[in-house]
Structure formats: structure tokens, C-alpha cells
Jmol script that loads the backbone (N, CA, C; Angstrom):
load data "model"
ATOM      1  N   UNK A   1      -9.932  32.704  11.193  1.00  0.00           N
ATOM      2  CA  UNK A   1      -9.966  31.886   9.803  1.00  0.00           C
ATOM      3  C   UNK A   1      -8.760  31.325  10.005  1.00  0.00           C
ATOM      4  N   UNK A   2      -9.234  29.753   9.672  1.00  0.00           N
ATOM      5  CA  UNK A   2      -8.016  29.231   9.340  1.00  0.00           C
ATOM      6  C   UNK A   2      -6.870  28.795   7.772  1.00  0.00           C
ATOM      7  N   UNK A   3      -6.168  29.112   8.037  1.00  0.00           N
ATOM      8  CA  UNK A   3      -5.129  29.200   6.497  1.00  0.00           C
ATOM      9  C   UNK A   3      -5.915  27.346   6.147  1.00  0.00           C
ATOM     10  N   UNK A   4      -5.500  28.058   4.430  1.00  0.00           N
ATOM     11  CA  UNK A   4      -6.269  26.962   3.343  1.00  0.00           C
ATOM     12  C   UNK A   4      -5.042  25.967   3.310  1.00  0.00           C
ATOM     13  N   UNK A   5      -5.281  25.019   3.751  1.00  0.00           N
ATOM     14  CA  UNK A   5      -4.286  23.665   3.385  1.00  0.00           C
ATOM     15  C   UNK A   5      -4.253  23.081   2.368  1.00  0.00           C
ATOM     16  N   UNK A   6      -2.975  22.836   1.330  1.00  0.00           N
ATOM     17  CA  UNK A   6      -2.677  22.694   0.367  1.00  0.00           C
ATOM     18  C   UNK A   6      -1.607  21.624   0.403  1.00  0.00           C
ATOM     19  N   UNK A   7      -1.438  20.704  -0.931  1.00  0.00           N
ATOM     20  CA  UNK A   7      -1.051  19.501  -1.218  1.00  0.00           C
ATOM     21  C   UNK A   7       0.530  20.263  -1.086  1.00  0.00           C
ATOM     22  N   UNK A   8       1.789  19.010  -0.896  1.00  0.00           N
ATOM     23  CA  UNK A   8       2.800  19.879  -1.474  1.00  0.00           C
ATOM     24  C   UNK A   8       2.335  19.760  -2.546  1.00  0.00           C
ATOM     25  N   UNK A   9       3.112  20.907  -3.287  1.00  0.00           N
ATOM     26  CA  UNK A   9       3.989  21.060  -4.282  1.00  0.00           C
ATOM     27  C   UNK A   9       4.765  20.252  -5.449  1.00  0.00           C
ATOM     28  N   UNK A  10       5.995  20.332  -4.610  1.00  0.00           N
ATOM     29  CA  UNK A  10       7.065  19.223  -5.588  1.00  0.00           C
ATOM     30  C   UNK A  10       6.904  17.686  -4.929  1.00  0.00           C
ATOM     31  N   UNK A  11       7.811  16.905  -5.727  1.00  0.00           N
ATOM     32  CA  UNK A  11       7.712  15.547  -5.401  1.00  0.00           C
ATOM     33  C   UNK A  11       9.230  15.447  -4.850  1.00  0.00           C
ATOM     34  N   UNK A  12       9.483  14.558  -3.883  1.00  0.00           N
ATOM     35  CA  UNK A  12      10.726  14.421  -3.147  1.00  0.00           C
ATOM     36  C   UNK A  12      11.378  13.857  -3.906  1.00  0.00           C
ATOM     37  N   UNK A  13      13.146  13.716  -3.805  1.00  0.00           N
ATOM     38  CA  UNK A  13      13.678  12.665  -3.988  1.00  0.00           C
ATOM     39  C   UNK A  13      13.657  11.203  -3.950  1.00  0.00           C
ATOM     40  N   UNK A  14      13.851  10.466  -4.597  1.00  0.00           N
ATOM     41  CA  UNK A  14      13.374   8.974  -3.690  1.00  0.00           C
ATOM     42  C   UNK A  14      14.190   8.361  -2.938  1.00  0.00           C
ATOM     43  N   UNK A  15      15.276   9.213  -2.822  1.00  0.00           N
ATOM     44  CA  UNK A  15      16.815   8.886  -1.875  1.00  0.00           C
ATOM     45  C   UNK A  15      16.493   9.225  -0.597  1.00  0.00           C
ATOM     46  N   UNK A  16      15.707  10.895  -0.494  1.00  0.00           N
ATOM     47  CA  UNK A  16      15.351  11.451   0.964  1.00  0.00           C
ATOM     48  C   UNK A  16      14.407  10.961   1.521  1.00  0.00           C
ATOM     49  N   UNK A  17      14.167   9.871   2.302  1.00  0.00           N
ATOM     50  CA  UNK A  17      13.378   9.671   3.286  1.00  0.00           C
ATOM     51  C   UNK A  17      12.930  10.024   3.852  1.00  0.00           C
ATOM     52  N   UNK A  18      13.150  11.322   4.288  1.00  0.00           N
ATOM     53  CA  UNK A  18      12.555  12.181   5.291  1.00  0.00           C
ATOM     54  C   UNK A  18      11.772  12.923   4.630  1.00  0.00           C
ATOM     55  N   UNK A  19      12.063  13.384   3.274  1.00  0.00           N
ATOM     56  CA  UNK A  19      11.320  14.285   2.409  1.00  0.00           C
ATOM     57  C   UNK A  19       9.959  13.047   1.863  1.00  0.00           C
ATOM     58  N   UNK A  20      10.143  12.401   1.704  1.00  0.00           N
ATOM     59  CA  UNK A  20       9.525  11.485   1.148  1.00  0.00           C
ATOM     60  C   UNK A  20       7.988  11.298   2.430  1.00  0.00           C
ATOM     61  N   UNK A  21       8.091  10.977   3.713  1.00  0.00           N
ATOM     62  CA  UNK A  21       7.851  10.953   4.751  1.00  0.00           C
ATOM     63  C   UNK A  21       7.380  12.475   4.766  1.00  0.00           C
ATOM     64  N   UNK A  22       7.457  13.465   4.671  1.00  0.00           N
ATOM     65  CA  UNK A  22       6.999  14.848   4.710  1.00  0.00           C
ATOM     66  C   UNK A  22       5.701  14.795   3.797  1.00  0.00           C
ATOM     67  N   UNK A  23       6.247  14.437   2.336  1.00  0.00           N
ATOM     68  CA  UNK A  23       5.144  14.756   1.428  1.00  0.00           C
ATOM     69  C   UNK A  23       4.091  13.774   1.839  1.00  0.00           C
ATOM     70  N   UNK A  24       4.144  12.183   2.062  1.00  0.00           N
ATOM     71  CA  UNK A  24       3.042  11.187   2.299  1.00  0.00           C
ATOM     72  C   UNK A  24       2.179  11.923   3.468  1.00  0.00           C
ATOM     73  N   UNK A  25       2.919  12.355   4.738  1.00  0.00           N
ATOM     74  CA  UNK A  25       2.049  12.757   5.399  1.00  0.00           C
ATOM     75  C   UNK A  25       1.286  14.168   5.378  1.00  0.00           C
ATOM     76  N   UNK A  26       1.970  14.951   4.641  1.00  0.00           N
ATOM     77  CA  UNK A  26       0.956  16.099   4.323  1.00  0.00           C
ATOM     78  C   UNK A  26       0.088  15.816   3.131  1.00  0.00           C
ATOM     79  N   UNK A  27       0.323  15.160   2.345  1.00  0.00           N
ATOM     80  CA  UNK A  27      -0.756  14.709   0.940  1.00  0.00           C
ATOM     81  C   UNK A  27      -1.785  13.796   1.653  1.00  0.00           C
ATOM     82  N   UNK A  28      -1.564  13.110   2.763  1.00  0.00           N
ATOM     83  CA  UNK A  28      -2.540  12.288   3.121  1.00  0.00           C
ATOM     84  C   UNK A  28      -3.470  13.397   4.074  1.00  0.00           C
ATOM     85  N   UNK A  29      -2.878  14.168   5.176  1.00  0.00           N
ATOM     86  CA  UNK A  29      -3.597  14.978   5.714  1.00  0.00           C
ATOM     87  C   UNK A  29      -4.427  15.878   5.095  1.00  0.00           C
ATOM     88  N   UNK A  30      -4.150  16.392   4.117  1.00  0.00           N
ATOM     89  CA  UNK A  30      -4.745  17.184   3.058  1.00  0.00           C
ATOM     90  C   UNK A  30      -5.935  16.314   2.556  1.00  0.00           C
ATOM     91  N   UNK A  31      -5.813  15.438   2.070  1.00  0.00           N
ATOM     92  CA  UNK A  31      -7.120  14.700   1.375  1.00  0.00           C
ATOM     93  C   UNK A  31      -8.023  14.126   2.314  1.00  0.00           C
ATOM     94  N   UNK A  32      -7.886  14.200   3.457  1.00  0.00           N
ATOM     95  CA  UNK A  32      -8.255  14.016   4.830  1.00  0.00           C
ATOM     96  C   UNK A  32      -8.999  15.602   5.468  1.00  0.00           C
ATOM     97  N   UNK A  33      -8.593  16.645   5.015  1.00  0.00           N
ATOM     98  CA  UNK A  33      -8.917  17.784   5.201  1.00  0.00           C
ATOM     99  C   UNK A  33      -8.785  18.236   6.530  1.00  0.00           C
ATOM    100  N   UNK A  34      -7.771  17.763   6.868  1.00  0.00           N
ATOM    101  CA  UNK A  34      -7.329  18.022   8.666  1.00  0.00           C
ATOM    102  C   UNK A  34      -6.585  18.720   8.291  1.00  0.00           C
ATOM    103  N   UNK A  35      -6.618  19.736   9.469  1.00  0.00           N
ATOM    104  CA  UNK A  35      -4.985  20.424   9.782  1.00  0.00           C
ATOM    105  C   UNK A  35      -4.381  20.140  10.859  1.00  0.00           C
ATOM    106  N   UNK A  36      -3.197  20.386  10.653  1.00  0.00           N
ATOM    107  CA  UNK A  36      -2.138  19.737  11.654  1.00  0.00           C
ATOM    108  C   UNK A  36      -2.160  19.424  13.000  1.00  0.00           C
ATOM    109  N   UNK A  37      -3.182  20.495  13.386  1.00  0.00           N
ATOM    110  CA  UNK A  37      -2.910  20.150  14.682  1.00  0.00           C
ATOM    111  C   UNK A  37      -4.572  18.862  14.735  1.00  0.00           C
ATOM    112  N   UNK A  38      -5.346  18.985  13.951  1.00  0.00           N
ATOM    113  CA  UNK A  38      -6.487  17.784  13.797  1.00  0.00           C
ATOM    114  C   UNK A  38      -5.652  16.368  13.713  1.00  0.00           C
ATOM    115  N   UNK A  39      -4.563  16.495  12.962  1.00  0.00           N
ATOM    116  CA  UNK A  39      -3.882  15.083  12.620  1.00  0.00           C
ATOM    117  C   UNK A  39      -3.132  14.740  14.192  1.00  0.00           C
ATOM    118  N   UNK A  40      -2.735  16.013  14.862  1.00  0.00           N
ATOM    119  CA  UNK A  40      -1.673  15.949  15.994  1.00  0.00           C
ATOM    120  C   UNK A  40      -2.801  15.306  17.024  1.00  0.00           C
ATOM    121  N   UNK A  41      -4.011  15.389  17.388  1.00  0.00           N
ATOM    122  CA  UNK A  41      -4.864  15.296  18.350  1.00  0.00           C
ATOM    123  C   UNK A  41      -4.845  13.644  17.312  1.00  0.00           C
ATOM    124  N   UNK A  42      -5.032  13.307  16.960  1.00  0.00           N
ATOM    125  CA  UNK A  42      -6.037  12.150  16.421  1.00  0.00           C
ATOM    126  C   UNK A  42      -4.580  11.288  16.630  1.00  0.00           C
ATOM    127  N   UNK A  43      -3.446  11.554  16.730  1.00  0.00           N
ATOM    128  CA  UNK A  43      -1.971  10.972  17.041  1.00  0.00           C
ATOM    129  C   UNK A  43      -1.675  10.980  18.424  1.00  0.00           C
ATOM    130  N   UNK A  44      -2.347  11.586  18.889  1.00  0.00           N
ATOM    131  CA  UNK A  44      -1.716  12.200  20.218  1.00  0.00           C
ATOM    132  C   UNK A  44      -0.244  12.582  20.386  1.00  0.00           C
ATOM    133  N   UNK A  45       0.021  13.593  19.268  1.00  0.00           N
ATOM    134  CA  UNK A  45       1.509  14.129  18.919  1.00  0.00           C
ATOM    135  C   UNK A  45       1.440  15.847  19.654  1.00  0.00           C
ATOM    136  N   UNK A  46       1.984  16.475  19.640  1.00  0.00           N
ATOM    137  CA  UNK A  46       1.931  17.557  19.382  1.00  0.00           C
ATOM    138  C   UNK A  46       1.972  18.580  17.642  1.00  0.00           C
ATOM    139  N   UNK A  47       1.278  19.474  17.967  1.00  0.00           N
ATOM    140  CA  UNK A  47       1.073  20.260  16.386  1.00  0.00           C
ATOM    141  C   UNK A  47       2.547  20.584  16.105  1.00  0.00           C
ATOM    142  N   UNK A  48       3.413  20.880  16.748  1.00  0.00           N
ATOM    143  CA  UNK A  48       4.874  21.796  16.481  1.00  0.00           C
ATOM    144  C   UNK A  48       5.543  20.211  15.368  1.00  0.00           C
ATOM    145  N   UNK A  49       5.270  19.243  16.369  1.00  0.00           N
ATOM    146  CA  UNK A  49       6.361  17.855  15.778  1.00  0.00           C
ATOM    147  C   UNK A  49       5.525  17.528  15.010  1.00  0.00           C
ATOM    148  N   UNK A  50       4.352  17.607  14.450  1.00  0.00           N
ATOM    149  CA  UNK A  50       3.807  17.041  13.307  1.00  0.00           C
ATOM    150  C   UNK A  50       4.339  18.365  12.170  1.00  0.00           C
ATOM    151  N   UNK A  51       4.172  19.508  12.113  1.00  0.00           N
ATOM    152  CA  UNK A  51       4.569  20.393  11.608  1.00  0.00           C
ATOM    153  C   UNK A  51       6.274  20.304  11.460  1.00  0.00           C
ATOM    154  N   UNK A  52       7.135  19.728  12.164  1.00  0.00           N
ATOM    155  CA  UNK A  52       8.141  19.716  12.227  1.00  0.00           C
ATOM    156  C   UNK A  52       8.327  18.445  11.144  1.00  0.00           C
ATOM    157  N   UNK A  53       7.404  17.794  11.248  1.00  0.00           N
ATOM    158  CA  UNK A  53       7.572  16.319  10.187  1.00  0.00           C
ATOM    159  C   UNK A  53       7.223  16.496   8.999  1.00  0.00           C
ATOM    160  N   UNK A  54       6.443  17.451   8.358  1.00  0.00           N
ATOM    161  CA  UNK A  54       6.041  18.087   7.202  1.00  0.00           C
ATOM    162  C   UNK A  54       7.045  19.137   6.444  1.00  0.00           C
ATOM    163  N   UNK A  55       8.363  19.340   7.437  1.00  0.00           N
ATOM    164  CA  UNK A  55       8.807  20.146   6.812  1.00  0.00           C
ATOM    165  C   UNK A  55      10.364  19.627   6.844  1.00  0.00           C
ATOM    166  N   UNK A  56      10.408  18.222   7.270  1.00  0.00           N
ATOM    167  CA  UNK A  56      11.524  17.163   6.972  1.00  0.00           C
ATOM    168  C   UNK A  56      12.384  17.562   8.568  1.00  0.00           C
ATOM    169  N   UNK A  57      11.887  17.849   9.032  1.00  0.00           N
ATOM    170  CA  UNK A  57      13.071  18.754  10.309  1.00  0.00           C
ATOM    171  C   UNK A  57      13.379  17.451  11.713  1.00  0.00           C
ATOM    172  N   UNK A  58      12.656  15.951  11.656  1.00  0.00           N
ATOM    173  CA  UNK A  58      12.783  15.255  12.407  1.00  0.00           C
ATOM    174  C   UNK A  58      13.229  13.762  11.780  1.00  0.00           C
ATOM    175  N   UNK A  59      14.101  13.370  12.706  1.00  0.00           N
ATOM    176  CA  UNK A  59      14.121  12.073  12.423  1.00  0.00           C
ATOM    177  C   UNK A  59      13.122  11.285  13.028  1.00  0.00           C
ATOM    178  N   UNK A  60      11.693  10.614  12.579  1.00  0.00           N
ATOM    179  CA  UNK A  60      10.979  10.411  13.241  1.00  0.00           C
ATOM    180  C   UNK A  60      11.032   9.080  13.685  1.00  0.00           C
ATOM    181  N   UNK A  61      10.823   8.456  14.849  1.00  0.00           N
ATOM    182  CA  UNK A  61      10.828   7.054  15.376  1.00  0.00           C
ATOM    183  C   UNK A  61       9.639   6.020  14.841  1.00  0.00           C
ATOM    184  N   UNK A  62      10.047   4.981  14.718  1.00  0.00           N
ATOM    185  CA  UNK A  62       8.901   3.768  14.065  1.00  0.00           C
ATOM    186  C   UNK A  62       7.746   4.133  14.612  1.00  0.00           C
ATOM    187  N   UNK A  63       7.636   3.950  15.769  1.00  0.00           N
ATOM    188  CA  UNK A  63       6.252   4.473  16.965  1.00  0.00           C
ATOM    189  C   UNK A  63       5.534   5.261  16.568  1.00  0.00           C
ATOM    190  N   UNK A  64       5.945   6.745  16.161  1.00  0.00           N
ATOM    191  CA  UNK A  64       5.634   7.797  15.370  1.00  0.00           C
ATOM    192  C   UNK A  64       4.825   7.365  13.981  1.00  0.00           C
ATOM    193  N   UNK A  65       5.714   6.792  13.597  1.00  0.00           N
ATOM    194  CA  UNK A  65       5.284   7.075  11.751  1.00  0.00           C
ATOM    195  C   UNK A  65       4.035   5.786  12.050  1.00  0.00           C
ATOM    196  N   UNK A  66       4.417   4.916  13.072  1.00  0.00           N
ATOM    197  CA  UNK A  66       3.134   4.075  13.233  1.00  0.00           C
ATOM    198  C   UNK A  66       1.746   4.810  13.598  1.00  0.00           C
ATOM    199  N   UNK A  67       2.116   5.785  14.558  1.00  0.00           N
ATOM    200  CA  UNK A  67       0.785   6.515  15.303  1.00  0.00           C
ATOM    201  C   UNK A  67       0.570   7.102  14.048  1.00  0.00           C
ATOM    202  N   UNK A  68       1.356   7.919  13.268  1.00  0.00           N
ATOM    203  CA  UNK A  68       0.491   8.910  12.325  1.00  0.00           C
ATOM    204  C   UNK A  68       0.058   7.988  11.102  1.00  0.00           C
ATOM    205  N   UNK A  69       0.579   6.803  10.908  1.00  0.00           N
ATOM    206  CA  UNK A  69       0.118   5.534   9.509  1.00  0.00           C
ATOM    207  C   UNK A  69      -1.073   5.245  10.436  1.00  0.00           C
ATOM    208  N   UNK A  70      -1.589   4.983  11.256  1.00  0.00           N
ATOM    209  CA  UNK A  70      -3.056   4.687  11.476  1.00  0.00           C
ATOM    210  C   UNK A  70      -3.861   5.624  11.856  1.00  0.00           C
ATOM    211  N   UNK A  71      -3.599   7.138  12.518  1.00  0.00           N
ATOM    212  CA  UNK A  71      -4.108   8.677  12.019  1.00  0.00           C
ATOM    213  C   UNK A  71      -4.852   8.298  10.670  1.00  0.00           C
ATOM    214  N   UNK A  72      -3.578   8.323  10.196  1.00  0.00           N
ATOM    215  CA  UNK A  72      -4.199   8.485   8.280  1.00  0.00           C
ATOM    216  C   UNK A  72      -4.821   7.266   7.539  1.00  0.00           C
ATOM    217  N   UNK A  73      -5.107   6.599   8.172  1.00  0.00           N
ATOM    218  CA  UNK A  73      -5.905   5.472   7.543  1.00  0.00           C
ATOM    219  C   UNK A  73      -4.715   4.596   6.515  1.00  0.00           C
ATOM    220  N   UNK A  74      -3.867   4.295   6.813  1.00  0.00           N
ATOM    221  CA  UNK A  74      -2.590   3.885   6.168  1.00  0.00           C
ATOM    222  C   UNK A  74      -2.134   2.873   6.735  1.00  0.00           C
ATOM    223  N   UNK A  75      -0.667   1.934   6.037  1.00  0.00           N
ATOM    224  CA  UNK A  75       0.214   1.597   6.368  1.00  0.00           C
ATOM    225  C   UNK A  75       1.497   1.745   6.711  1.00  0.00           C
ATOM    226  N   UNK A  76       2.295   1.941   7.779  1.00  0.00           N
ATOM    227  CA  UNK A  76       3.109   2.347   8.084  1.00  0.00           C
ATOM    228  C   UNK A  76       4.484   2.465   6.675  1.00  0.00           C
ATOM    229  N   UNK A  77       4.067   1.335   6.464  1.00  0.00           N
ATOM    230  CA  UNK A  77       5.801   1.052   5.063  1.00  0.00           C
ATOM    231  C   UNK A  77       5.107   2.215   4.035  1.00  0.00           C
ATOM    232  N   UNK A  78       3.542   2.522   3.644  1.00  0.00           N
ATOM    233  CA  UNK A  78       3.396   3.654   2.978  1.00  0.00           C
ATOM    234  C   UNK A  78       3.841   5.458   3.452  1.00  0.00           C
ATOM    235  N   UNK A  79       4.119   5.501   4.504  1.00  0.00           N
ATOM    236  CA  UNK A  79       4.822   6.752   4.044  1.00  0.00           C
ATOM    237  C   UNK A  79       5.727   6.695   3.910  1.00  0.00           C
ATOM    238  N   UNK A  80       6.572   5.643   3.892  1.00  0.00           N
ATOM    239  CA  UNK A  80       7.993   5.598   3.335  1.00  0.00           C
ATOM    240  C   UNK A  80       8.242   5.335   2.185  1.00  0.00           C
ATOM    241  N   UNK A  81       6.612   5.227   1.301  1.00  0.00           N
ATOM    242  CA  UNK A  81       7.325   4.684  -0.184  1.00  0.00           C
ATOM    243  C   UNK A  81       7.415   6.144  -1.176  1.00  0.00           C
ATOM    244  N   UNK A  82       8.209   5.956  -1.800  1.00  0.00           N
ATOM    245  CA  UNK A  82       8.656   7.239  -3.028  1.00  0.00           C
ATOM    246  C   UNK A  82       6.926   7.444  -3.915  1.00  0.00           C
ATOM    247  N   UNK A  83       6.634   8.495  -4.174  1.00  0.00           N
ATOM    248  CA  UNK A  83       5.624   8.631  -5.038  1.00  0.00           C
ATOM    249  C   UNK A  83       5.978   8.714  -6.159  1.00  0.00           C
ATOM    250  N   UNK A  84       5.416   8.021  -6.837  1.00  0.00           N
ATOM    251  CA  UNK A  84       5.304   8.274  -8.355  1.00  0.00           C
ATOM    252  C   UNK A  84       6.059   9.221  -9.190  1.00  0.00           C
TER     253      UNK A  84
END
end "model"
wireframe off; spacefill off
backbone 0.3
color backbone group
């Protein structure tokens, strides 16, 4: 039985770009009802990579930000915009 997917708990600092990206990717993924594995398949990325992005462990390339954004039906810049 898959784990229940929950949105992020706390807002990232506006100057933490990796944290903002992680927050936005997870929020949009959860809103779609997708697991990390489903998002990874849509982006043609590895599930462990998506997990690392959502935990702010990687410096993500612009190409992969674009892939994530396309899969999440948003613009790449939206993934880097700090939440209100």
C-alpha cells in the first residue's frame, strides 16, 4: 500500500532557491495526486532524483527544471518563485 502523499509542511525561506524549488515541485505533485515515481516517469527522470530534488539535495539543471515544469503543467519560472 503506497504512503499517503502530503503537501509540504512549512514555507521555505525566499532566498533558499533549492528549498523554493523543492516546495513547489512537491506541492504541485501532490495537487496532481502523483507519487514521486509517477512524476519521475512523466519527466523521464529517476525516482531517486525527484526525491533528492524534493529534499533540496541537488543543484538542478535548467533542463531538468523545464522537464519538471512541463510534467507539472506550469512554467519553469513558477517553480522558482517563492510562495506567499
